[in-house]
N, C-alpha and C positions, 0 to 999 in steps of 0.2 A: 739411362741416358742416351737412349738412341735416339732418337729421331727429332726430339724436344733440343737439345742440348744443341744438334750439331746446327740447326736451324740459327739460332742467336750465334752460335761464334763465327758463320761462314762469310759472311760476303761482306762487312759493314769495317770489319777491323779493329772494334774498341767503342766504335759509336752505335748506340740502340737500335734495332729491328724501325723499322718505317710500320709506319701503318698500311700498306701496302700488304709488305711482307708477313704481315695478322692477319689479315684479311683474306688473301689467299692461303694458310699456314690451315686458316680454322674455317673454312670454309663458310664466312659469313657473305651474306650478300642485303646488299641495300633496298630497302622497302619504296615500294610505291604503290600503282595500282595494281590490284588484285589483277592474277595471272588469268585465273578461271572468273567466269561470271555465276559461280553458284550462290543462291540466296543464303544471306547470311541471319542464321536462329540464333535468335537471345534468350535468354532467358529469365523469368521476371520473377524473385525470391521476393514475398510478401510476409514483410514482419509484423509481428504481431505489438501492435501498443497495450503500453502499460497500458493494464486493464486498471481504473480505479477502484478499487473494492471500500467503500468505507465499514473503517471497523469501530467507529461508536468511542473510543475509549472517553474521551471526554467527557458524554453523555450521561455513563456509563460511574465515572468518576464522582461526578457531578449527585448521582442517585446514592451512591454506598456512601459520599459525605454529608447529604441533606433528606434524602426521601427512603431510608433505607429500611423498607416495612418488609419485613419478614425474612431479609439479609438477601433478599430480589438482588439490589444492588447490586451489591459484595457479586450475585454470582453471576451479573451481566458483566460486571470489571472484569471477572476469570474470563467470558467467552469473549470479551474483547481483545483482550492478551496473547488468546489463544491462535483469534483471528490476524490482530498483527505479524507474529510469530510465522502464522502459514506464509500470508502475504511476505514476509522479506526470503523467505525459501522457495517461491514463485508456485506454489500450490495454491492455485485462484479458486481452485471450486471449492478445497477447505478452507479458505479465508472465507469465501462469499456464505459457506453455511454456518461457518462459524460467526461470520457476522452476522446474519440473519437469528440466530436465536441471542443472537445479544438485543438485537433489537424488539425484538416483543418482549422479554424478561426486563428491558428498558422500559418499552410503553407498559406495561403492566404493573409493573412498580412505581412509576410515575402514576396513574390512572387506582392503586390500591390508595398510595400515600396520601394523593391528594382527598378520596374518601374518606379516609379519617381523618384529616384534617377538617373536612366538611363535618363529617360527623362530631369530634369534639369540640367546635365551635357553638354546635347545634347544643350538643349537652352543655356546656359554659354559660349557653345564656339562658338556660331554661333554667338550669341549677339556680343562674343568680341573681335572675327575678325570681324564682320561689323563696331562696334567702334573704328578699328582699324585702318581699310578702310578710315572713313569718316577721321579721323584726319590726317593719311598722305594723301589725296587731298588737305585739308585744306594750311595747313602748304606749301610752295614753296619751294622746291628743290633748294638749294645751289651749283651749280655747276660748 
């Protein structure tokens, strides 16, 4: 209670201290033009933008539900979820690695499934032609 309490209790007898007293007491100076003509240096911090890493979750889910040949769609879905988890943590490199693996698995699942559908269509059409011909030979033609 040495210096500060004496400054507030002394001169004004019950009135709060004025602005000038506080300004002098704490050494506040008025701001204006800088006294020296030194060069002002600025620092620029480049904040990285949020990198958009596609995680292919929707594509993997579609392949899991419809084109799940050899469980490639399910494995792609697992890698897509791992990619999304890495992206949420902030590990962009890990997210890109998992997303790349999920993309490759999705492409291979899609190609493999489309080839299987084409092969099934070919087998079904040739089998139906053979069956139709065998029934046509069994039944005598009335004419």
